C-alpha positions in Angstrom: 2.3 -23.2 24.0 -0.5 -24.3 21.7 -1.2 -22.3 18.6 -4.8 -22.0 19.6 -3.8 -19.8 22.5 -2.5 -17.1 20.2 -5.2 -17.5 17.5 -7.8 -17.0 20.2 -6.1 -13.9 21.5 -6.1 -12.3 18.1 -9.6 -13.4 17.3 -10.9 -11.8 20.5 -8.7 -8.7 20.2 -7.0 -9.6 23.5 -3.7 -8.1 22.4 -2.5 -6.1 25.4 1.0 -7.1 24.2 0.5 -4.9 21.1 1.9 -1.4 21.5 0.6 1.3 19.3 4.0 3.0 19.0 7.5 1.9 18.1 9.3 0.5 21.1 11.5 3.0 22.8 14.4 0.5 23.2 14.3 -0.2 19.5 14.4 3.5 18.6 17.2 4.2 21.2 19.5 1.2 20.5 18.9 -0.3 17.1 21.7 1.7 15.6 24.2 -0.2 17.8 23.8 -3.2 15.5 25.4 -0.9 12.8 23.0 -1.9 10.1 23.4 -0.3 6.7 20.3 1.0 4.9 18.4 -1.6 3.0 19.6 -4.3 5.5 17.1 -7.2 5.9 15.9 -7.2 9.5 14.2 -10.3 10.9 11.4 -9.9 13.5 10.3 -13.4 14.8 6.8 -13.7 16.2 6.2 -10.1 15.0 2.4 -9.7 15.3 1.4 -6.4 13.7 3.9 -4.4 15.7 4.4 -0.7 14.9 8.1 -1.4 15.1 7.8 -2.7 11.5 6.6 0.7 10.3 9.5 2.4 12.1 12.0 0.1 10.5 10.5 0.6 7.0 10.5 4.4 7.5 14.2 4.2 8.6 15.1 2.6 5.3 15.4 -1.1 6.2 13.8 -4.1 4.7 11.7 -6.1 7.1 11.2 -9.9 7.3 8.8 -11.3 9.8 7.4 -14.6 11.0 3.9 -14.6 12.6 1.5 -17.4 13.5 -1.7 -15.4 13.1 -2.9 -14.6 9.6 -5.3 -12.1 11.1 -2.4 -10.2 12.6 -0.5 -10.1 9.3 -3.6 -9.0 7.3 -4.2 -6.2 9.8 -0.6 -5.1 9.6 -0.6 -4.8 5.8 -3.9 -2.9 6.0 -2.4 -0.5 8.5 0.7 0.0 6.3 -1.5 0.7 3.3 0.0 -2.2 1.4 -1.6 -4.9 -0.7 0.5 -8.1 -0.3 1.1 -10.8 -2.9 0.6 -14.1 -1.2 2.5 -17.2 -2.3 3.3 -20.6 -0.7 6.6 -21.0 1.2 6.7 -24.6 2.2 4.3 -25.1 5.1 3.9 -21.3 5.5 2.3 -18.5 3.5 4.5 -15.8 2.3 3.0 -12.3 2.3 5.2 -9.9 0.4 5.2 -6.3 -0.8 7.9 -3.7 -1.4 10.6 -4.1 1.3 8.5 -6.4 3.4 8.2 -10.2 3.6 6.1 -11.9 6.2 5.8 -15.6 6.7 2.6 -16.8 8.3 2.6 -20.1 10.2 4.7 -21.9 12.8 8.1 -20.3 13.0 9.6 -23.7 13.4 8.4 -24.5 9.9 10.4 -21.6 8.4 13.5 -22.6 6.6 16.6 -20.6 5.7 15.8 -21.4 2.0 12.6 -19.4 2.2 13.8 -16.8 4.7 16.8 -15.7 2.7 19.8 -13.8 4.0 19.3 -11.8 7.2 21.5 -8.9 8.3 20.2 -8.4 11.8 17.5 -9.7 14.2 15.2 -7.7 16.4 13.5 -9.9 19.0 11.2 -7.9 21.1 8.4 -10.4 21.6 9.5 -13.9 20.5 11.8 -15.3 23.2 9.8 -13.9 26.0 6.5 -15.3 24.5 7.7 -18.9 24.8 7.9 -21.2 27.8 11.3 -22.6 28.9 11.3 -25.8 26.8 10.4 -23.9 23.6 12.9 -21.2 24.3 15.7 -23.7 23.9 14.3 -25.0 20.7 13.6 -21.5 19.4 17.1 -20.1 20.2 18.8 -23.0 18.3 16.4 -22.6 15.4 17.0 -18.8 15.2 20.7 -19.2 15.1 20.5 -21.8 12.3 18.0 -19.8 10.3 20.0 -16.6 10.3 23.6 -17.9 10.6 23.8 -16.2 13.9 23.0 -12.7 12.6 23.5 -10.0 15.3 20.5 -9.3 17.5 18.8 -6.6 19.5 16.9 -8.6 22.1 14.5 -7.4 24.6 13.7 -9.4 27.8 11.8 -9.1 31.0 12.9 -10.3 34.4 10.6 -10.8 37.4 9.6 -13.5 39.9 8.0 -16.1 37.6 5.9 -17.8 40.3 4.0 -14.5 40.8 2.6 -14.5 37.3 1.9 -16.9 34.5 3.5 -15.8 31.2 3.6 -14.7 28.5 5.7 -12.6 28.7 8.0 -15.0 30.6 10.9 -14.0 32.8 14.2 -14.7 31.1 17.3 -14.2 33.3 20.8 -13.3 32.2 22.0 -16.8 33.2 19.4 -18.3 30.9 20.5 -16.1 28.0 24.1 -17.3 28.5 22.8 -20.9 28.3 20.8 -20.2 25.2 23.2 -18.0 23.3 26.6 -17.9 25.0 28.2 -20.5 22.8 27.5 -18.5 19.7 27.1 -14.8 20.7 28.8 -12.3 23.0 26.0 -10.8 25.1 26.1 -7.2 26.1 23.5 -5.5 28.4 22.9 -2.1 27.0 19.9 -0.9 29.1 17.9 -2.2 32.0 14.9 -0.3 33.4 12.0 -0.8 35.7 8.7 -1.5 33.9 6.6 1.6 34.8 3.5 0.5 36.8 4.7 -3.1 36.8 4.3 -5.8 34.2 0.6 -6.0 33.2 0.1 -3.3 35.8 0.7 -5.6 38.8 4.1 -7.4 38.8 7.4 -5.6 39.6 9.7 -6.3 36.7 12.6 -5.0 34.8 12.9 -4.7 31.0 16.3 -5.2 29.4 17.9 -4.6 26.0 20.7 -6.9 25.0 23.1 -6.7 22.1 24.1 -10.1 20.7 27.1 -10.3 18.4 28.6 -13.4 16.9 31.6 -14.5 19.0 33.5 -16.4 16.3 
């Protein structure tokens, strides 16, 4: 998808994908990754999600990647933090106590700038990308983080009924994307109340991905 698609959504405030509360699946299942306090948790394509505030309040350090500088600026404002901004290759690095956010194309992010990652929380990255980019993204994420364990949230619905994002990602596709590196465990699947975007019958699933070697 073109970067302009997301920049326009943020500029217009068309962010129905943004939830004002921490995600219930995060709150319920994040502990299954067995993260220790002060672990560095990576949130790809993070927007200004309230999940970041929850993770910080729970004693973790947060690392995020986000295309929209507007989203990142709003996030720091909502957190009451004044970031220091430095260059990180092709990206801008916004940093404050316990939080590092990289602004730009996630594919421009390197392990050198990202640093060590203890766990990944992917609520809105994989499902935000069309199929061709999902393959590229999954490989990039594994390389960036040395296959850090993941809590991954997906949707599954009849794709012809609605144009994503969020896109439908099946269990078979997850196996194709991650099965060579991770053991995949479904930990919860539930119906989306009222339907996805209020119109499409869909399920939402939480997956635990642990390195298989």
